Phi, psi and omega in degrees: 000156181233140184291141179225168176293350182252010183101179182297131176286123175292141172246116181294141177294157187307319189291335185265352189284140172296159179238159169303129179236150174277354190290131178288345173295329177291335174264322173207091179310133171093357180251165180282162188304319178300313184292320184295322177303312184297321185292321178302315183299321186286323182295319179291326192260003180286143180277349180269118180298127179219160179215145169263130187238141183270179187299341185268358183100352187267149184281127174273316178206145182225147181274173185286335182287329174290321175297319178298316173305317179270350182071015183247349193090146180297325186292321188288347181271348174312137177066009181273153175293126180290323184292322174295332177295324180244016172058047180288319197287356175290337186239113183299326184287319177298310179304317180293319177290330178293316185299318184302318181290318179302325178274003181085004185259007178212138184280340183193153177213141186211136171210167175243134185227143171281134180230166182245122184280155183302328179287000176093351177281144173291146178213158175250128182236137173268123193257119171245142173229121182226154171297149174295144169297137177098007179311162176281143178273129170082334181264210177293136184296162186257214189273159178237158177258126177253130178239148174235107186257133177282109177243039176294313179299314181299316186285329174303312176304314174303320178289326176296321181289327180296316182302313178302318187286336185256011176229154181272126180295333184280317184253351182071009181272169172305147175265192181294325177295310185289326175308310180300323181289324169294317176299313182297316177291330174290333175284339170283336181291131179285152180288154175289165184292337184268007178094350177288142176092358182271006167234155180223152186221151179218132164252114178253127191218156184221135182279140179283127176067033178295326185304322182295323175299316169301323185286322185267319186256353183079169193291332182294318176290318177303317175297317175294326167300317182294317181290326173284337168292318178305316183297321180286328184288321182294322183294323176295316178288343185256025182286128185301127176083358181273335182226093183303319181291355179122155183295139183298162181270122176254130192217148168264125183262355179136150180056241181246024181258132180229154177223140178240109188265128181244109175270147172066047178287151188261010178136176185301319185301324185292322176294313180297321174301320184290320179303314185289327186289317188298315184292320182291332176293312181294334177288348172284138180304152174253126172259107188233110175052046181082006178244134179254098197252138165244123184237162168230172181222159172247140189229118172266114177262126177225140185215124176200171182296147176292327176295130186081006186257128171250160176299320185294311189289316173302310179296320179301314179297319181298314184295316180303308182298321174295329169300317177298313183300321176290314186289338174275007172122003174071178179047052178194166176253150173226139181264145184300132175239118185298325184290317180289326174298314177306316175302315179298306178311312176306314179295323176291325179304312181291323174299323179285351188243356187304301179311304180298335178294326181293310182301320181287347179071046179268356181262148173225170181232128180248160186232137174251125185297140167259114195246133179302129178284342184285310191245349177077013185267138174304110185260337185198179169215154176258133185272126181235115183270148181237140180246119188264081187291123176299340176256328192252359174085202176286116177257139179274172181311315188292352178270333191229342195293315177311308178309304182301326175294319183295312189264007175079002181287356178289344177287311175298310186292314185301319184289323177287333169291328178288317184286322181295311181303308182295325176300316184295311179306316181293329185284320174299318183295321181283333181277340182227071181294331188281350186244150183306136185289147167282144171271151181252136180247119178237130172287138183231138183263148183304328182293336176291334175282326174278324195262352182221164179269086180304317183293322181289319174303310176303318195286321176299311187288324171301315181291322177296324182266340187078008180283143179296126176305332182286350171265007180246125181239136177250127181252126169237151175306157180287335183284326182289316186287311185302320183274010187282139172201160176071231184293315180302315180302311176303313180302312178300318178300309184299318179297321180296316182300328180293343183109000179282138179273140178250125173242146181260117180276144176059036184298130178114352187247352178249240182278332176050048177274091186299323183284343175273331175305317182298337180263001179268151171284053180266145181250333196215132167258129169255109186294138182292145183297343179292325175291320178294323177292346183278352171225069178286123176268097177225136188047038171074016182239155179221110190296330189225094180293330187297322174303316178302315186294319177305311185296318185295320181290322176295320178298311190289323177293320181295323179289333175287337181271001180086010180262159161264159193228126183252126177258133179273154163074030180279113186249329189235157176290332175296316173301310183295327171301314185291324175300320173299312178304316182294336182110006176299142188276314180228151175230158184211130183163178191289339176304326180270307179189153163275177178290131188237173175289160183297328177303323174290331179288320187300328179282350180261355185295132181067016177235168178286143184280156180294139179088347183286000000 
């Protein structure tokens, strides 16, 4: 006897073993002898291999088809264990279900098992076990009918169909579906006791400029290129001795995206070595149908422990890292950086909450004085928006303005800043009628010019607040202003005609097209702080005479063009003194004041700024 999940299978003594009987009661209790004879004839002549099995699991009768399948003859099968004949005991679940049918606790059982034909070939058989018709009610269960169908051809067809379903027709590589099936299985597999198998790695790559190949040479050449790339990736993955746990899985995920999955990875170095090998292989030219093509790839590399890793999380990390590789210049690999990813997640969180934050009133404005260099008196202020984020605290503009420009919310935010700043400037004017009014300087993003009617917005806000247009200054970056043409240029001209001053912010860091500058409706140049920081007068020394010369030249040029000049980032009295000698009109920086609340500005109206 051999042990099974149900306990030992009994083998009946020879004297007790049933024999094939001609009694029709053994075949179908309650039917006539003529009908039983017909049953027996049909049973013996059937092409489907079958056997009648008693409640103990022993064969009562077998037909010739089953005898031919086993190579022993039908008579020799009598009293043999049906389960042993088709290897049911090898599968605990199949053996249990089979016993349930024998004991009358289940109406049917079906499974597929691999068997070996007498001629030596392997075959797949579908085993079906059902109770015999006419079984006794309420007492011990009767006999069952076991049938064995050869489904090898059907299974082979299924395997072929699955292969087609799971492989890419262009490159013959596993496709996205098979890749994720393997990835999910690898993440479910428990690590080995020695620690092997506890890590997983992924190289996720994208061909640079593949669309241009398709567009210029056609999809036929594009498909050939993809197949050639797949072959080189496979060669890299099959380097002998590089992967003791087995060659990595190379898959095409779609388009020009490929993935190389390393199960049981040995660490980051193994993955980066693979990425280098892939880049090196793809840098070699491809000869395709008389076309010699050179391509490159960007690769995102992720390597981490299996524990705590999900397929979704791994792919998100790989996709993010691939984006970094593209953004960093393409034709390179980039390793996943948790700190950089945390910054990206924070950026995404800010992006998703930026629009509602404007409606919830989470933004405030602080104002930094613009001081006349000649007399030190506060002439105006720059409005600087702050975000009082409920999770991240007070955020300066450099944390969220670029995000707002990307998603378009800068239009809504910019309009709110402009209206709030103009209203505040008018309030100062009304509260201090005896003193010269302060002008207000507001930053404007180029997208505000493109995506909204900035001229109309400014006109409406000035009319609503009652602020004189001459007291409003709009600041745009040098790159935005110098590239203005068409609609933006017409908008700037209309604003200038209205009496609004246009200032170029951070001048000297962008295009610096002086010929173009003379044709723009610009009133003010704001020199970038990098120039001012370059000539700190401390202890009688000046580290960068060249910066002084450049600033002096720019101030002189601006004055000849009828423009005024504001110096940013004035931090020391020495800097202020030199700027005053050069002829700079106004200054802005921590020497005078940081950005402060409007109440503090009210105290400075008409007075000399601190440090002036």
